[in-house]
VMD Tcl script that draws the C-alpha trace (Angstrom):
set ca {
  {-107.98 49.57 -95.92}
  {-107.75 46.73 -98.41}
  {-110.73 44.41 -98.35}
  {-110.24 40.95 -96.80}
  {-110.49 37.92 -99.08}
  {-112.45 35.81 -96.56}
  {-116.21 35.45 -96.86}
  {-118.23 35.98 -93.68}
  {-118.69 32.21 -93.29}
  {-114.97 31.52 -93.69}
  {-114.15 34.29 -91.24}
  {-116.51 32.79 -88.65}
  {-114.77 29.41 -88.97}
  {-111.33 31.00 -88.47}
  {-112.62 32.98 -85.48}
  {-114.26 29.90 -83.97}
  {-111.02 27.92 -84.31}
  {-109.01 30.76 -82.77}
  {-111.38 30.95 -79.79}
  {-111.26 27.26 -78.84}
  {-110.16 27.20 -75.16}
  {-106.92 25.32 -74.56}
  {-105.98 25.19 -78.25}
  {-102.53 26.75 -78.60}
  {-100.88 28.31 -81.63}
  {-98.71 25.30 -82.51}
  {-101.57 22.82 -82.10}
  {-103.86 24.99 -84.24}
  {-101.20 25.03 -86.94}
  {-100.85 21.21 -86.76}
  {-104.61 20.83 -87.18}
  {-104.57 23.10 -90.22}
  {-101.63 21.15 -91.68}
  {-103.63 17.96 -91.32}
  {-107.17 19.11 -92.22}
  {-106.18 22.08 -94.47}
  {-109.10 24.41 -93.52}
  {-110.93 25.42 -90.32}
  {-114.16 24.09 -91.89}
  {-112.57 20.63 -92.22}
  {-111.32 20.80 -88.61}
  {-114.87 21.40 -87.34}
  {-116.27 18.67 -89.58}
  {-113.82 16.13 -88.15}
  {-115.09 13.61 -85.61}
  {-113.81 13.55 -82.06}
  {-111.97 10.32 -82.87}
  {-110.24 11.93 -85.86}
  {-109.27 14.93 -83.73}
  {-107.83 12.73 -80.97}
  {-105.93 10.77 -83.62}
  {-104.38 14.10 -84.66}
  {-103.01 14.50 -81.13}
  {-105.77 16.65 -79.64}
  {-106.72 16.04 -75.99}
  {-110.20 14.84 -75.13}
  {-111.53 18.10 -73.64}
  {-110.27 20.25 -76.53}
  {-111.51 17.70 -79.09}
  {-114.94 17.85 -77.44}
  {-114.93 21.68 -77.63}
  {-114.13 21.54 -81.35}
  {-116.68 18.81 -82.10}
  {-119.43 20.65 -80.20}
  {-118.85 23.91 -82.12}
  {-119.32 25.79 -78.85}
  {-117.25 28.81 -79.94}
  {-119.34 29.81 -82.96}
  {-121.52 32.08 -80.79}
  {-118.39 33.84 -79.55}
  {-117.13 34.01 -83.15}
  {-120.33 35.79 -84.24}
  {-119.92 38.28 -81.38}
  {-116.30 38.87 -82.41}
  {-117.42 39.46 -85.98}
  {-119.84 42.17 -84.83}
  {-117.12 43.86 -82.78}
  {-114.81 43.79 -85.79}
  {-117.43 45.46 -87.98}
  {-118.03 48.13 -85.33}
  {-114.30 48.88 -85.00}
  {-113.47 48.66 -88.71}
  {-111.17 45.69 -88.13}
  {-110.55 42.70 -90.40}
  {-109.19 39.20 -89.86}
  {-106.06 38.14 -91.75}
  {-105.71 34.37 -91.70}
  {-102.64 32.30 -92.53}
  {-104.31 31.40 -95.81}
  {-104.72 35.06 -96.76}
  {-102.26 36.55 -99.33}
  {-102.07 39.63 -97.06}
  {-100.52 37.58 -94.22}
  {-96.90 38.78 -93.69}
  {-94.44 36.51 -95.50}
  {-91.70 36.76 -92.86}
  {-94.10 36.12 -89.98}
  {-95.29 32.93 -91.65}
  {-91.72 31.59 -91.42}
  {-91.30 31.76 -87.61}
  {-91.59 28.74 -85.29}
  {-95.08 29.59 -83.99}
  {-96.88 32.08 -86.28}
  {-100.38 33.11 -85.16}
  {-103.04 31.38 -87.27}
  {-104.87 34.70 -87.69}
  {-104.35 38.40 -87.00}
  {-106.80 41.19 -86.24}
  {-105.95 44.38 -88.14}
  {-107.18 47.98 -88.22}
  {-105.76 50.42 -90.75}
  {-103.73 50.05 -93.92}
  {-103.61 46.33 -94.55}
  {-101.02 46.77 -97.33}
  {-98.39 47.55 -94.68}
  {-98.32 43.83 -93.86}
  {-96.40 43.42 -97.13}
  {-94.01 46.31 -96.50}
  {-90.36 46.09 -95.51}
  {-90.52 46.47 -91.73}
  {-88.01 47.22 -88.98}
  {-88.83 46.87 -85.28}
  {-87.77 49.65 -82.90}
  {-88.11 48.68 -79.23}
  {-86.92 49.78 -75.82}
  {-87.75 50.58 -72.22}
  {-91.01 52.06 -70.96}
  {-89.01 54.53 -68.83}
  {-86.37 55.95 -71.18}
  {-83.92 58.74 -70.54}
  {-84.26 61.97 -72.57}
  {-81.41 60.57 -74.70}
  {-83.37 57.35 -75.36}
  {-86.50 59.26 -76.33}
  {-84.60 61.57 -78.68}
  {-82.71 58.70 -80.32}
  {-85.81 56.52 -80.78}
  {-87.85 59.32 -82.33}
  {-85.04 60.53 -84.59}
  {-83.91 57.11 -85.82}
  {-87.49 55.89 -86.37}
  {-88.23 59.05 -88.36}
  {-85.09 58.74 -90.48}
  {-85.65 55.02 -91.11}
  {-89.30 55.60 -92.02}
  {-88.18 58.38 -94.34}
  {-85.78 55.91 -95.96}
  {-88.73 53.66 -96.78}
  {-88.96 51.19 -93.88}
  {-92.19 50.63 -91.97}
  {-91.52 50.99 -88.24}
  {-93.00 48.27 -86.03}
  {-93.27 48.59 -82.26}
  {-95.61 47.76 -79.40}
  {-97.22 51.17 -78.65}
  {-96.06 50.87 -75.04}
  {-95.00 53.93 -73.05}
  {-91.52 55.28 -73.66}
  {-89.38 54.13 -76.58}
  {-92.24 52.39 -78.43}
  {-94.37 55.53 -78.38}
  {-91.42 57.68 -79.48}
  {-90.73 55.31 -82.39}
  {-94.32 55.45 -83.65}
  {-94.43 59.23 -83.29}
  {-91.10 59.63 -85.10}
  {-92.30 57.54 -88.04}
  {-95.60 59.44 -88.29}
  {-93.88 62.84 -88.01}
  {-91.62 61.89 -90.92}
  {-94.68 61.04 -93.03}
  {-93.69 57.37 -92.88}
  {-95.44 54.10 -92.14}
  {-95.78 52.44 -88.75}
  {-97.29 49.22 -87.38}
  {-98.33 48.90 -83.72}
  {-98.46 45.28 -82.53}
  {-100.65 45.17 -79.44}
  {-100.88 42.95 -76.39}
  {-104.65 43.52 -76.33}
  {-107.50 43.74 -78.83}
  {-107.15 46.24 -81.69}
  {-110.23 47.99 -80.31}
  {-108.60 48.48 -76.89}
  {-106.20 51.36 -76.19}
  {-103.32 50.52 -73.86}
  {-101.85 52.55 -72.29}
  {-104.86 54.88 -72.17}
  {-102.75 58.01 -72.68}
  {-101.99 56.75 -76.20}
  {-105.60 57.16 -77.34}
  {-104.69 59.92 -79.81}
  {-101.66 57.99 -81.08}
  {-103.75 54.83 -81.59}
  {-106.25 56.82 -83.65}
  {-103.42 58.28 -85.77}
  {-101.92 54.84 -86.37}
  {-105.34 53.37 -87.28}
  {-105.76 56.17 -89.84}
  {-102.22 56.40 -91.24}
  {-100.59 53.11 -90.27}
  {-101.74 49.74 -88.94}
  {-102.90 48.36 -85.57}
  {-102.26 44.61 -85.32}
  {-102.94 41.91 -82.73}
  {-103.43 38.16 -82.44}
  {-105.63 38.73 -79.38}
  {-109.39 38.87 -79.97}
  {-111.48 42.02 -79.97}
  {-111.98 43.45 -76.50}
  {-109.05 41.47 -75.04}
  {-107.46 43.13 -72.00}
  {-103.75 43.93 -71.92}
  {-102.67 41.26 -69.43}
  {-98.92 41.25 -68.54}
  {-98.46 37.73 -69.96}
  {-99.66 38.94 -73.37}
  {-96.63 41.15 -74.03}
  {-93.90 38.48 -74.37}
  {-96.32 36.61 -76.68}
  {-96.85 39.67 -78.91}
  {-93.08 40.41 -78.99}
  {-92.49 37.41 -81.29}
  {-94.84 39.07 -83.82}
  {-92.99 42.40 -83.63}
  {-89.70 40.66 -84.45}
  {-91.29 38.04 -86.71}
  {-92.75 40.44 -89.26}
  {-89.56 42.57 -89.31}
  {-86.27 42.21 -91.18}
  {-84.48 43.34 -88.03}
  {-84.90 44.69 -84.51}
  {-83.34 47.93 -83.24}
  {-82.99 48.17 -79.44}
  {-82.62 51.70 -78.10}
  {-82.62 51.40 -74.30}
  {-83.49 48.60 -71.89}
  {-82.25 46.75 -68.83}
  {-80.41 43.46 -69.21}
  {-83.56 41.33 -68.71}
  {-86.14 43.72 -70.17}
  {-88.90 43.13 -72.68}
  {-86.73 44.64 -75.42}
  {-83.99 42.12 -74.57}
  {-86.59 39.34 -74.96}
  {-87.59 40.74 -78.35}
  {-83.93 40.84 -79.41}
  {-83.49 37.21 -78.32}
  {-86.59 36.23 -80.32}
  {-85.19 38.10 -83.33}
  {-81.92 36.14 -83.09}
  {-83.86 32.86 -82.85}
  {-85.88 33.88 -85.92}
  {-82.72 34.69 -87.91}
  {-83.35 38.44 -87.96}
  {-80.72 41.19 -87.81}
  {-80.28 42.76 -84.36}
  {-79.19 46.39 -83.99}
  {-78.50 48.35 -80.82}
  {-77.85 51.98 -79.90}
  {-74.93 52.23 -77.44}
  {-75.52 54.05 -74.18}
  {-73.81 55.45 -71.10}
  {-72.15 52.54 -69.26}
  {-73.16 53.96 -65.86}
  {-76.87 53.81 -66.76}
  {-78.68 50.49 -66.20}
  {-80.88 51.20 -69.23}
  {-77.75 50.90 -71.38}
  {-76.96 47.41 -70.15}
  {-79.35 45.72 -72.58}
  {-78.17 47.34 -75.83}
  {-74.50 47.42 -74.77}
  {-74.59 43.71 -73.94}
  {-76.24 42.97 -77.28}
  {-73.40 44.84 -79.02}
  {-70.85 42.73 -77.09}
  {-72.72 39.63 -78.29}
  {-72.55 40.71 -81.93}
  {-75.47 43.10 -82.50}
  {-74.71 45.94 -84.93}
  {-73.78 49.22 -83.23}
  {-76.02 51.99 -84.61}
  {-75.18 55.68 -84.77}
  {-77.49 56.76 -87.57}
  {-80.16 55.36 -89.90}
  {-77.65 54.43 -92.59}
  {-75.93 52.01 -90.19}
  {-79.18 50.01 -90.19}
  {-79.89 50.16 -93.92}
  {-76.32 49.17 -94.88}
  {-76.61 45.96 -92.79}
  {-79.95 44.78 -94.14}
  {-80.05 41.72 -96.44}
  {-79.23 42.55 -100.11}
  {-82.84 41.98 -101.21}
  {-84.10 44.42 -98.58}
  {-81.49 47.04 -99.53}
  {-82.49 46.75 -103.18}
  {-86.10 47.45 -102.26}
  {-85.10 50.55 -100.33}
  {-82.43 52.05 -102.56}
  {-84.64 53.51 -105.26}
  {-87.46 54.50 -102.93}
  {-85.29 55.90 -100.16}
  {-82.67 57.69 -102.21}
  {-85.26 59.35 -104.41}
  {-87.14 60.74 -101.44}
  {-84.01 61.87 -99.62}
  {-82.50 63.55 -102.67}
  {-85.75 65.20 -103.71}
  {-86.34 66.81 -100.33}
  {-83.70 69.49 -99.86}
  {-83.84 69.54 -96.06}
  {-83.44 65.79 -95.70}
  {-79.65 65.80 -95.64}
  {-77.97 66.47 -92.32}
  {-76.42 69.67 -93.67}
  {-79.80 70.89 -94.90}
  {-81.40 70.01 -91.60}
  {-78.74 71.79 -89.56}
  {-78.91 74.84 -91.81}
  {-82.65 74.92 -91.35}
  {-82.34 74.70 -87.57}
  {-79.66 77.39 -87.47}
  {-81.81 79.63 -89.65}
  {-84.75 79.16 -87.30}
  {-82.57 79.77 -84.26}
  {-81.26 83.06 -85.68}
  {-84.81 84.41 -85.92}
  {-85.65 84.02 -82.21}
  {-85.09 86.50 -79.39}
  {-82.11 86.67 -77.00}
  {-83.83 84.67 -74.22}
  {-84.64 81.86 -76.66}
  {-81.08 81.88 -78.07}
  {-79.61 81.71 -74.56}
  {-81.96 78.83 -73.64}
  {-80.93 76.98 -76.78}
  {-77.25 77.32 -75.80}
  {-77.89 75.89 -72.32}
  {-80.33 73.09 -73.15}
  {-78.91 69.63 -73.92}
  {-80.09 66.73 -76.05}
  {-79.27 63.97 -73.58}
  {-80.23 65.53 -70.23}
  {-83.44 67.32 -69.30}
  {-83.24 70.69 -67.50}
  {-86.04 71.87 -65.22}
  {-87.65 75.25 -65.87}
  {-86.47 76.61 -62.49}
  {-82.85 75.57 -63.15}
  {-83.00 77.13 -66.59}
  {-84.32 80.35 -65.11}
  {-81.36 80.51 -62.70}
  {-78.89 80.15 -65.57}
  {-80.45 82.81 -67.78}
  {-79.98 86.16 -66.09}
  {-82.20 89.23 -66.59}
  {-85.11 87.09 -67.81}
  {-88.49 86.86 -66.09}
  {-90.34 83.54 -65.79}
  {-93.00 84.71 -68.26}
  {-90.34 85.76 -70.82}
  {-88.57 82.41 -70.53}
  {-91.81 80.43 -70.86}
  {-92.69 82.44 -73.97}
  {-89.19 81.81 -75.40}
  {-89.44 78.06 -74.72}
  {-92.88 77.95 -76.33}
  {-91.44 79.69 -79.41}
  {-88.59 77.16 -79.59}
  {-91.07 74.31 -79.23}
  {-93.12 75.65 -82.13}
  {-89.95 75.76 -84.25}
  {-89.17 72.14 -83.38}
  {-85.92 73.08 -81.64}
  {-86.94 72.24 -78.07}
  {-89.18 69.58 -76.53}
  {-91.01 69.74 -73.21}
  {-91.01 66.60 -71.05}
  {-93.32 65.92 -68.08}
  {-92.68 67.96 -64.92}
  {-91.64 71.21 -66.68}
  {-88.41 69.67 -67.95}
  {-86.93 70.62 -71.32}
  {-84.45 69.12 -73.79}
  {-82.96 70.29 -77.07}
  {-84.20 68.37 -80.10}
  {-81.49 66.24 -81.72}
}
mol new
graphics top color blue
foreach p $ca { graphics top sphere $p radius 0.5 }
foreach p [lrange $ca 0 end-1] q [lrange $ca 1 end] { graphics top cylinder $p $q radius 0.2 }
display resetview
């Protein structure tokens, strides 16, 4: 992690300002515009604060300095968790995020701070995706990360988790923007993923250390996901889902919006399909995203992405398919038959698969599926359901 540029005293002032009860993001920004630094805000008299448009109770909280004790406690928690504070005055603060209507005055970060300056794309979607949605999110996030984009998402269940995992599996960069403190894991089943992102990517939040993941926090954090990204890719989501909110925020922020089309009979396709009707870019592969990015962003990616893709022989679709076919030819007859029956977009239960593959015992089929999983050709979903890897 890069070292922060704030001294401990400066950090305490930023933390104290951030922790003032009743002081919103926009009002905090107005105070900083007027007084320039948190130190100057706390040195201001109550009269000066009220003249700046601050209500009496909030002005009294600032003048009394009552949040400095909480700020010191936050500082200790940050040290314990290996987190740093990135203020709006910090060169590490994301340039694009600074441009939105209500940027957070400070961010808590754990991991590779340099990713805040990387070219980032958000990948978002439903918490309850179909097998198709999971496969698409993981594959596209991996391909886009391989092309040189950092993948931002919210580390929620479903599409978000698949996007982070896809980026990490491709050896790429990923940023998880949380609706809780960066020292809190939510959902709890993502404990291992959170540790991987802290080590290889970046955990980011505007919520203080130890903050619980309250439902109202998620729409607030969504503006950061879209705000620090050049565009937002929606994989699956209902018409009024969180991913639809993120897409709307992206449009308001002047970002590109991309969507993966889905089955018109599935409600989870309503969100992305409606976005496409409203002008979002229809996405079939990673190149559809890259080709629509602003010229400056494309220039940044061209050299980095092309070099990596050309240097790695298996990166092309033909190389990838040849590799998969080669792996498939080495497996036994039960595994080959399972591979023929399994689908990418619909999960098949172990019992149903057993019925379709004759002359195979349950133990033989389980061994064959395990072999295919190890080769990366098949993926097991909860409830003994299986899908073919796209």
